[in-house]
Structure formats: C-alpha cells, structure tokens
N, C-alpha and C positions, 0 to 999 in steps of 0.2 A: 218467551220474553220477549220485548220487542226493544228492537235497538236503539240507541242515541240517535241515528242518523233516520229513522223512522218517526221522531216525536217532532207531532203537528207543533207547532208555534204561531202563535195570530196574537196579532195589536191589540184586537177587542178584546173589551170583558166577555162577551156573546159569543157562545159556539152554536151558529146557526146550523140548524137540524143535526146536533150532537147535544146530547146528554150528560150533563157535569155527574157524576157520581159521588166523588170525594175532592174536596180543597183539603189540599196538603201545606202549602207555605210558600213565603216569596224566595224566587231563586234568584242569584244574577252571577254575572261574570264580569273580569275586568281586563280590557287588553291596557297594558303600558306600553306607548311606542316615542324612540325617540325624534325631535322635532328633523336631526339630518333623513330622517327617511324620506319625509317629501323633500327636504332641500333640494338631496341630493336626486333627485326628479326634475325640480324647477332648476338647477343650474343649469340644463342643457337639454329643456325641452326642446323637440324637432315636431313634436304634435301638437301643437297649439293653433286650434282652428277657431273661430269666433268668443275669442276668448277660454274656450273650455279645452281642458287633457285630458285625452285618451289614457293616458296613464298613471296621470295624478285618480284622474276618475275609478281607473281600475285596482289604484292601491289601497282607495279609501272602502271600496266594495271588499278589498278584502277581509281590511282590519271590522267591516259591519260581519261576514260572515262565517270572520272566524269565533265573534263574539258571542254569534247566535249558538255555533256549533259547542264553545264551553256551556251556552245555557241549558243545552240539550242535555248534555252528561252531568249537568247538576241536578237537572230532573229524574233524568235515567235514575240515579244513584239513591233518588228516594222513592221509585216504583210508582213515578207520572209517565203518564204517556201523552200529556200536552204542557203547553205552555200559552197561559192567558193572560193578555192584556200586556204583551211584551212592549217596555222602551228602550229606546236607545241614544244615550247623551254623550258628548264631547266635551271632554273640557282641555284647559291646559295647563298645567303644573308648572310656577317657575321659581326658582332657586338660587345664590350663588352663580348669578350670569348664565342660568341653563334652564333649559324648559322643554318641556314633553306634553304627548297628547296621551290624556287616559280617555278610553271609550266604556263603557259603563251601560249592559244589559241586565234590567228586570223585569220580572216576570212573576207570576201565579204559576206555583206548579202543582197540578190539575188529575184525576183520573175523570178518563171520559168511557164513553160508554160504544164498544165498538160494533154494535150491531148492525150499522149502516154503511161499511167499507165504501160503496161507490161512492159517499160525500169524498172521500178524498180522492183529487185527482194522483197524477203518480208521473216521474215526467217521463214514463214511456207513451204517455196517452197521445194519440192523433190531435195536432192544431189545425182553425181552421184556415189561422194565419201563422207564418213563419218571419220574422224580423230577420236583414239584412246581417245582424250581429250575430245572430245562432247561426249561420249558416254558413257565412265566415267560420265561429269556432267552433262548428263541423270539419270544415277541409282542415283547419291546419292540427286539430285532432287526427285523422288520418292520415293528414302527413306524419306527422310526428313518431303515430304508429308504426307507416311504413317504412322510414330513413331508421329508426330504430331496430327495425330486424333486418332488415340491409347492412344494418350495423354503418351507415351512415353520420348514423348521431351516436357516436361509440362515446363520447362522453358530452353530459348535457352541462348547458351554463345557466344562469339564473333564470333566464326569462322562461327558459324549456321546463326547471323542476318546477317553478310558478304555475306555470299552464298546466301539468299535469298533475297538480296537486289542486287548485281549485277545481279542476273539471273533473279528477278522480279518475283519472284512464290510467284505469286498471290492466288493461292490456299490454302494456309494456312491460309489467313486472317482469315476469321471467329473462325478458330478455334484457333488463336492467345486472341482472344479476350475471348473465354471460359477459356483457360488455364491462361490467367492473369485478370481473371475480378475481386477477391480480391484486387488485388495490384490498379488495375485501379479505383472499389468505391471507396478506402482511400485515391486519392487525394481530395486535397482543392481544393475552386472555384477557385484559382490561378493555371495558366498552368507552371512548373516548365522544361525549356528546357532544365536544367541540371541534372534532374533526367534521371538514364542508361535507363530506361525501354519507357520515353519520347521519348528520345536521338534517342534509336535505330528503335521504332517507328515510326516516323517522317519519318527518312531516306529510310525506308523499301517503305514507301507509297507513298513518294516522287520519288522514283524508278519507281516505278509503270506507265502504259499508261496513260494518264492525263481522255479520257472516263472510263478506267478501274475503276483506283483507285474514280472518284465520285461516279458512279456504287456503289461500296462495302462500300460504306462511308453512303451514305444516305441513301442507302437500309437497310445498318443495322442500321439506325436509326430509321425509320421507324416499322423494327419488333423486335427490340430491348425492353426486357420485361425488362430492367435495367433503370430505366431514369438517375440514375447516369452515365453508359456508354455510354447510348445517349445521353448527353451534355458534358462529354467528347471528343468523335467525333465530336459534335459540333464546340468543340477549335479547332480540327486538320483540320477540314475547315477554319476554319479564321487563321492560322499559315500558310497554306498553298494557301491559296487562293483561294481557290474550290469553290466560290460561280456559285452553277448552279441556272437561276428560275426556269424552265421546273422543276426540282426535288425538290426543295426548293416547290412551289407550291403545291406540292404534301404532304409537310409538316403541310402548312398553312389549305389546307385542311381536316388534318385527324381529325377522327371521335374523336382522342385522348387529348384531354387539352392541357396537357403536352406538345402534340407531336408539339402542335400549337405553342405552347411558343419558343421552339423551332426554329422551322421556323423562329419565328417577329427575335430573336435575329440574328440568319443567314441572314435574311434580309438589315443586317446593316452590314454584311461581305463584300468583296470585289473578283474580278476578277484581275490578272495579268493587263487586261488594258480593256477598254471599247469600241464599236460602237456605230452607231444609232442606228441600231436593239437594243441594251443595253439598250437604252435610253426609248423604246418603252414597253421593258420588265419590268423599274422600277416603268414604269406608271401603268404598269397591277397589278403589284404588289403593290403599291401603292392605287390603287383603289381599290382592293380586303381586305385589311385588315383595310380601311375604312368603308367599307360597311360588313362587316362580323364580326367584333370585335365590339360587343355591350354591353351592360348593361348582366350579367350575374344573376344579384338578380332582386327583384321586388319594386315596391313602393309601399306604404302603408301610411297611416295616423294613428297617437295613440291621446289620450286625454292626455295633459297635466296634471301634477301630481296639488292638488290644482286650476284648470281649467277646464271649459268645454269646451277652445277652443281644436281643433286638430292640429298636424302637423306633416306634411312631415316626415316620414323615411323609410330605406327600408331593403329588407328582403334579407339576406344570403342565396346562395344557399348551403351552407354547414348545412343550418336550424335553423342560429342565426337570431333574427326576434328583429325590432326595432333598427337599427343601425342609427345613427346621418347621415344626409345628408353632402354628401364630408370629410366620416371618414372610415378606417379599422374596419373588421369584430372584435368583439372581441374576438370570438371566432381561427379564421384561420387565422386572420390580414392577411384578402384579402381586395382588395376595391370591390367597386360592378361590373368593370369587371374582377373578377376574379385574380387581381394581388398582390403582397405584394409590399411594399415601394420602396423595393431594387431593385425591378424590372423595367428595359425600361416597358414603357407603348405605347397601339399603338396609341396611339396622336406625341409622343415622337419619334417614329420610320418611322414616315408617314413626319414630320419634316426635320428627317435626311436625307430621298432617295429622299423629295424633293432638298433638298440642294447639292444633289449629282449627281443630275440631270443639275441641274443648274451650276454644276461645269465642267461636260461633256459639255453641250451647248459653254462653252466659247474657247473650244480646236476644238472640230468637226465641221465640216461644215451644 
C-alpha cells in the first residue's frame, strides 16, 4: 500500500497523463500558529534584504509543508493515492486582544491508476539545472551529518532540529540515540510529550518516509543494548501509530526475552487504519503468542511442614525454588511466565487482539 509521503498532490483538477479511477471525498487539514511565531522572527531579523527575510520565508514554507503533509495523511486514511485541486488559504483569527494564523488546505482525494509510474518524478531524478539554495541546503545537510557522527553536535538547537525535520535527514537517527542516550535513559515510564527532546524527536521521526522510520525504529529496538532506550523507542511506535506486523514478529521471535516483552506490548498498539490483510496478521500474532509464551519456570513438589503429604510448587528460572502456585517469585517478583505483576500478560494481550479483530470485522466487509 502507498505511504502517506508518496501521495501525489496537485493544485489542478486534471491529472495530465494519469487516469482517475475513483473520486473519494474532499479532504482538509488545518494548521493554527500563534502570531508570536512570526513576531519572534520580526523582532530581531538580521537577514532582511530588499524587503525580504529568509527566516520568515522558511517559517511560512514550513507551515505550508506541514499542511500538505497532514492532507496527505487524511487522504491516506481513506485509501486515496492522490489529492487534486489543492488550495491553501491563510486567515487571521482574533479575539480578546489576541490573534492567531490559521492555514487551511483543501483538496479532493482520488484514486489514480499507476500504470505509468514514469510520469511521477522523484527527488532522486537528475536535474538539468540546480539552484544555489539547493546546493547550500545539501552542504548544510552533509555538514550536520558529519558533525553529528563526530559528536561535534552532541545536542541540537532549534535551528538544527528544524533543518533535519524539514529535510528528512534520516542519516543522523542512530547518532541522535547515542548522543542523547543518558537523557533518554533518565525518562520515567510515562512519555512526556511536553519534554523538549521528545517533541523535537517525535516531529523529526514523523517527517520521515513511512517505510524509513519504521525500519529505523524497529531495527534499533532489535539491536539496542540498553533496554530503557529500546522501551523508549517502542513508546514512539505507540505515539506515531507505527505498528508493523512483520517487524514486530521479529521482536516476538527474538532470543532475548526483554525484546520479546517489548514485542508483546507493541502487539497492542495501532496502525493508522486496518484492512482485511491486517485481520490475518492479527490472527497470526495471536496464534504465535498463544503457542510460544508458555511457562518459563518448572513445576515440582515439596513436603509440607510437619506432614508427609507433598504439595505442588514451581521453581523460578532465577534460581529461587518452591514458590507457591499462582504466586510471584519471592526473589525476582516474576510469575512462572516471567512477567511482573504490573506487566500485561500474554493471555491479556491475546484477549485484547481478539477484541480488536472483532471491532475491525464490524466495519470491514
């Protein structure tokens, strides 16, 4: 299925060389920005030449790009692969002495035939001419990548975060994890969306192409030696609705039980939308969990105090023996399946998946 980033967006109502198979419905996106977003720039601009400001223009371009990305996501959610007749307007909303800008993008979501993909140009196409702005952009990109690798840019300021987000600089992803490792490991169980690093990192990841960010995050969870960082990345999967059944199955099959636990948790997360194929994948996930997440401890018996009778107990993999049946280990606080009391158990996850399948079936023919 096409990714949101690959959806074609046209300002015209006609699609030259492309055949529209089906008109779906109008789609829209709205971006609201406070006037301080612009006044902060205007208060201390040093790059105004000929009545123009590069900083101001870049901020406007960022808002327009964000509106287009959101309308792509809206079209993607209803199965479209193209948006035609795109129109973007900016209005000022005022009240009680305050004002804000609202950017509205409107278009029609359609499905086009993709028999002739050569009609669609990509960013990898060679150009006959290239502008100086694109050259400078590429120079800055390479400079940021190189400095990040060498730890010359251990922490990013707002300008760098904005650049790698707008330009989808996926090459710096593993180095961000390394440079910010201490900060990430210090985060508690909850995911604080107001934390400055979380906000910047989420925006950066969300700007990447769908397949790219899924590959980066899941592969990093598999190879990450710090369990706290791996768990943190799994929370990003939840926030961005990046459930991928194939990638998550690799985690469920991992030889490291901690990775398997992360895979179990991810199995309860969501995709932006579901299809018939996803029902099959959900059933496969459910079947795998039911079959493979069995007791990790062993059963045995021991004699009761002051009695010749024996009672059944279980021996924990941590080495603590003679635990009461149904109780948690007195040493590691795990149950016989290897889970702590606060953790979601495989049986609970299976029930959750079953409920999700039922809900999806109510909508899908």
